[in-house]
C-alpha positions as CSV (number, residue, x, y, z in Angstrom):
1,M,48.1,38.7,6.2
2,L,47.1,40.1,2.8
3,R,47.7,43.5,1.4
4,L,44.4,44.7,0.0
5,V,42.7,47.5,-1.9
6,F,39.1,47.9,-0.7
7,M,36.6,49.3,-3.1
8,G,33.1,50.2,-1.8
9,T,30.7,53.0,-1.1
10,P,27.4,52.5,0.9
11,D,26.6,51.3,4.3
12,F,26.3,47.8,3.0
13,A,30.1,47.8,2.4
14,V,31.1,49.1,5.9
15,P,30.9,45.8,7.9
16,T,33.2,44.1,5.4
17,L,35.8,46.8,5.6
18,L,35.7,46.7,9.4
19,D,36.0,42.9,9.5
20,L,39.0,43.0,7.2
21,V,40.7,45.6,9.3
22,G,39.9,43.6,12.4
23,A,41.3,40.4,10.9
24,G,44.6,42.1,10.5
25,H,44.7,42.5,6.7
26,E,46.6,45.6,5.5
27,I,44.3,47.9,3.6
28,A,46.6,49.8,1.3
29,A,43.9,52.1,-0.1
30,V,40.2,52.5,-0.2
31,Y,38.4,53.5,-3.4
32,T,34.9,55.0,-3.1
33,R,32.5,57.5,-4.5
34,A,33.5,61.2,-4.3
35,P,31.7,63.3,-1.6
36,Q,28.1,64.1,-2.6
37,P,26.0,67.3,-1.9
38,A,23.8,66.8,1.2
39,G,21.4,68.9,3.2
40,R,18.3,70.7,2.1
41,R,20.2,73.1,-0.1
42,G,22.9,70.6,-1.1
43,L,25.6,73.0,0.0
44,Q,27.6,70.5,2.2
45,L,29.7,67.8,0.6
46,T,29.3,64.5,2.5
47,P,31.8,61.6,2.2
48,S,30.5,58.1,1.6
49,P,30.0,55.8,4.6
50,V,33.0,53.8,3.5
51,A,35.1,56.9,3.2
52,R,34.2,58.0,6.8
53,E,35.3,54.6,8.2
54,A,38.5,54.6,6.1
55,E,39.5,58.0,7.4
56,R,38.8,56.9,11.0
57,F,41.5,54.2,10.5
58,G,43.9,56.5,8.6
59,I,43.5,54.6,5.4
60,P,44.2,56.6,2.2
61,V,41.0,57.3,0.3
62,F,40.8,57.7,-3.5
63,T,37.7,58.9,-5.4
64,P,38.4,58.7,-9.2
65,K,35.6,59.3,-11.6
66,S,36.8,56.5,-13.8
67,L,39.3,53.6,-13.6
68,R,39.9,53.4,-17.4
69,D,42.6,56.0,-18.0
70,A,46.3,55.2,-17.8
71,D,47.0,57.3,-14.7
72,A,44.3,55.5,-12.7
73,I,45.6,52.1,-13.7
74,E,49.1,53.0,-12.8
75,A,48.0,54.4,-9.5
76,M,46.3,51.1,-8.7
77,R,49.4,49.1,-9.5
78,E,51.5,51.3,-7.3
79,H,49.5,50.1,-4.2
80,R,51.3,46.7,-4.6
81,A,48.3,44.9,-3.3
82,N,47.8,41.1,-3.4
83,A,44.1,41.4,-4.1
84,A,41.1,43.7,-4.3
85,V,37.8,43.4,-2.3
86,V,34.8,45.1,-4.0
87,V,31.5,45.7,-2.2
88,A,28.9,47.9,-4.0
89,Y,31.6,50.2,-5.3
90,G,29.7,51.8,-8.2
91,L,32.3,51.9,-11.0
92,I,33.1,49.2,-13.6
93,L,36.5,47.6,-13.2
94,P,38.2,47.3,-16.6
95,K,40.5,44.3,-17.4
96,A,43.6,46.3,-16.7
97,I,42.4,46.9,-13.1
98,L,41.4,43.3,-12.7
99,D,44.9,42.3,-13.9
100,A,46.6,44.6,-11.4
101,F,46.2,42.2,-8.5
102,P,48.2,38.9,-8.5
103,F,45.5,37.1,-6.4
104,G,42.6,38.7,-8.2
105,C,39.6,40.8,-7.4
106,F,36.8,39.5,-5.1
107,N,33.3,40.9,-5.1
108,L,30.7,40.5,-2.3
109,H,27.3,40.3,-4.0
110,A,23.9,40.3,-2.1
111,S,22.3,37.4,-3.8
112,L,22.8,33.7,-4.6
113,L,24.4,34.1,-8.0
114,P,23.4,33.7,-10.8
115,R,20.1,34.8,-9.5
116,W,19.8,38.6,-9.3
117,R,22.9,39.8,-11.0
118,G,23.0,43.6,-11.1
119,A,22.3,46.7,-9.0
120,A,19.3,46.0,-6.7
121,P,19.4,42.3,-5.7
122,I,17.9,42.8,-2.2
123,H,14.9,44.8,-3.5
124,R,14.3,42.5,-6.4
125,A,14.4,39.3,-4.3
126,I,11.7,40.5,-2.0
127,M,9.6,42.1,-4.7
128,A,9.6,38.8,-6.6
129,G,8.5,36.9,-3.5
130,D,11.7,34.9,-3.1
131,R,11.7,32.8,0.1
132,E,15.5,32.7,0.4
133,T,18.5,34.7,-0.8
134,G,22.1,35.0,0.4
135,V,25.5,36.4,-0.2
136,T,28.1,35.3,-2.7
137,V,31.9,35.9,-2.9
138,M,32.8,35.9,-6.5
139,Q,36.1,36.3,-8.3
140,M,35.5,39.1,-10.7
141,D,35.8,39.0,-14.5
142,E,34.8,41.6,-17.1
143,G,31.1,40.6,-17.1
144,L,28.3,41.9,-14.9
145,D,28.5,39.6,-11.8
146,T,29.4,36.7,-14.1
147,G,32.7,35.6,-12.5
148,P,33.4,32.2,-10.8
149,I,32.0,31.7,-7.3
150,A,34.3,31.2,-4.3
151,M,31.8,30.9,-1.5
152,A,28.1,31.5,-0.8
153,R,25.8,31.4,2.2
154,R,22.0,31.2,2.2
155,V,19.4,33.0,4.4
156,A,15.7,32.7,4.6
157,I,13.6,35.8,3.8
158,G,10.9,36.3,6.4
159,A,7.3,36.6,5.2
160,D,7.1,40.3,6.3
161,A,10.8,41.2,6.2
162,T,11.6,44.5,4.6
163,A,14.5,45.3,2.2
164,G,16.1,47.4,5.0
165,E,16.1,44.5,7.4
166,L,17.4,42.0,4.9
167,H,20.1,44.6,3.8
168,D,21.5,44.7,7.4
169,E,21.4,40.9,7.8
170,L,23.2,40.3,4.5
171,A,25.8,43.0,5.2
172,R,26.8,41.3,8.4
173,L,26.7,37.8,6.8
174,G,28.7,39.0,3.8
175,A,31.4,40.5,6.0
176,E,31.9,37.2,7.7
177,L,31.9,35.3,4.4
178,M,34.5,37.6,2.8
179,R,36.7,37.3,5.9
180,V,36.6,33.5,5.6
181,A,37.2,33.6,1.8
182,L,40.2,35.8,2.2
183,G,41.6,33.5,4.9
184,A,41.4,30.7,2.5
185,L,43.0,32.8,-0.2
186,E,45.9,33.6,2.1
187,R,46.4,29.9,2.8
188,E,46.2,29.3,-1.0
189,S,43.2,26.9,-0.5
190,L,40.4,29.0,-2.0
191,Q,38.7,27.3,-4.8
192,V,36.3,28.8,-7.3
193,S,33.7,27.2,-9.7
194,A,31.9,28.6,-12.7
195,Q,28.4,30.0,-12.2
196,A,25.5,27.8,-13.3
197,A,24.2,28.6,-16.8
198,A,20.6,28.2,-15.7
199,G,18.6,30.4,-13.4
200,V,20.2,33.8,-14.4
201,T,18.0,36.8,-13.5
202,Y,18.9,40.5,-13.5
203,A,18.2,43.0,-10.7
204,G,17.8,46.3,-12.5
205,K,18.1,49.5,-10.6
206,I,14.8,50.6,-9.1
207,D,13.1,53.3,-11.2
208,K,10.8,55.9,-9.8
209,S,8.0,54.7,-12.1
210,E,8.0,51.4,-10.2
211,T,7.3,52.8,-6.8
212,R,3.6,53.7,-6.9
213,I,1.4,50.9,-5.5
214,D,-1.0,49.2,-7.9
215,W,-3.9,48.1,-5.7
216,R,-5.3,46.0,-8.6
217,R,-2.6,43.4,-8.1
218,P,-3.1,40.4,-5.7
219,W,-2.5,41.2,-2.0
220,R,0.7,39.2,-1.9
221,D,2.2,41.2,-4.8
222,V,1.3,44.5,-3.2
223,H,2.8,43.3,0.1
224,N,6.0,42.2,-1.5
225,H,6.2,45.5,-3.4
226,C,5.8,47.6,-0.3
227,R,8.3,45.6,1.8
228,G,10.7,45.3,-1.1
229,L,11.0,49.1,-1.4
230,S,11.1,49.8,2.3
231,P,12.6,52.0,3.7
232,F,14.1,53.4,0.4
233,P,12.9,54.5,-2.1
234,G,9.5,53.6,-0.6
235,A,6.3,52.4,-2.2
236,W,3.7,55.1,-2.1
237,C,0.0,55.9,-2.6
238,E,-2.4,58.8,-2.1
239,L,-4.6,58.6,1.0
240,P,-7.9,60.6,0.9
241,D,-7.5,64.0,2.6
242,V,-3.9,63.2,3.4
243,G,-2.0,63.1,0.1
244,R,1.1,61.1,-0.8
245,V,2.4,58.7,1.8
246,K,5.1,56.0,1.8
247,I,4.0,52.6,2.9
248,L,6.8,51.1,4.9
249,R,5.4,47.9,6.4
250,T,2.3,45.8,5.7
251,T,0.9,42.4,6.4
252,K,-1.9,40.2,5.2
253,G,-5.3,41.8,5.8
254,V,-8.8,40.4,6.1
255,G,-11.5,41.1,3.6
256,E,-12.2,41.7,0.0
257,G,-13.4,44.7,-2.0
258,Q,-12.8,47.1,-4.9
259,P,-9.1,47.6,-5.3
260,G,-8.0,50.5,-3.2
261,R,-11.1,50.6,-1.0
262,V,-10.4,51.1,2.8
263,L,-12.1,48.1,4.5
264,D,-11.9,49.1,8.2
265,E,-10.6,51.7,10.7
266,Q,-7.2,49.9,10.9
267,L,-6.0,50.8,7.3
268,T,-6.8,47.5,5.7
269,I,-6.9,48.1,1.9
270,A,-8.5,45.9,-0.6
271,C,-6.3,44.6,-3.5
272,G,-7.1,42.8,-6.8
273,S,-7.6,39.8,-4.6
274,G,-7.4,39.8,-0.8
275,A,-6.2,42.8,1.2
276,V,-3.2,44.2,3.0
277,R,-3.1,45.9,6.3
278,I,-0.8,48.9,6.6
279,L,1.4,48.7,9.7
280,E,3.8,51.6,9.2
281,L,3.8,54.7,6.9
282,Q,5.4,58.0,6.4
283,R,4.0,61.3,5.3
284,A,6.0,63.6,3.0
285,G,8.5,65.4,5.1
286,G,7.5,63.5,8.2
287,R,8.9,60.6,10.2
288,P,8.0,56.9,9.9
289,M,5.2,56.0,12.3
290,P,3.0,53.0,13.2
291,A,-0.4,53.1,11.6
292,D,-2.1,53.3,15.0
293,E,-0.3,56.5,15.8
294,F,-0.9,57.9,12.4
295,L,-4.7,57.3,12.7
296,H,-4.9,59.1,16.0
297,G,-4.1,62.3,14.1
298,V,-5.5,61.6,10.7
299,P,-8.7,59.4,10.7
300,V,-9.1,57.6,7.4
301,V,-12.8,57.0,6.6
302,R,-13.9,53.4,6.0
303,A,-15.1,52.8,2.4
304,S,-13.0,55.7,1.1
305,T,-10.6,54.9,-1.7
306,V,-6.8,54.9,-1.8
307,S,-5.2,55.7,-5.1
């Protein structure tokens, strides 16, 4: 079995950590984000999902703000690990850290590289209307998701699938793939190949300015926008007499009209061409709910306008 350092932070990274522990690899240390303020007043510090799992298994947890200073580099070397596994960690690994592991550093990325390098590959794939995506195990270099590819696995994106649903599917698939890749690494049979030069795209972090729905766009673009941002950060609009709501789930609607016009009593909204029907939404401070349930308490008038 391998002696590893695991570096990751969010829920997406947890299945990989659990799979590696279950496979019998020795996790010498976990590196993750420092505890963050939580709760309404931000008074309680909450550890990352990866930190919680590591502590459950008694694995030492480290939360440095940077890996570039000499002390951090020396501390990493002192773990005497064969390799590092990186899954949505959040810090850049400098060359000195990459060089601290005899077998290298291996990153699990939620896209089919070189498409969607960067911070938000799941959101961007859906927002772009991609019909498939996948997970890639890559040997890291100093670039942004530019290292050679060890293994990849494809998955179809359902026509109405949300970013949250795809996130969970890729997290499970990625954990399996990393376990297989490290098994090959242990047997000294893992092979890597350079990424293709063509087809490079970048998945920039989602900005708040992108989240408001533009009803002037074609229905499919609006649909992809809503599901690509669901459940977080959430695409939003203003409903008449209701105010701001997040639109969490949509499908193709029937009808045409002025963009933003409510076409029926089932929350079908006209787009630049075609329409979308809202299936699930969430008021500010409320819980997600099906549109049918929402409309029982808040009737939305046909021919009114959503903005």
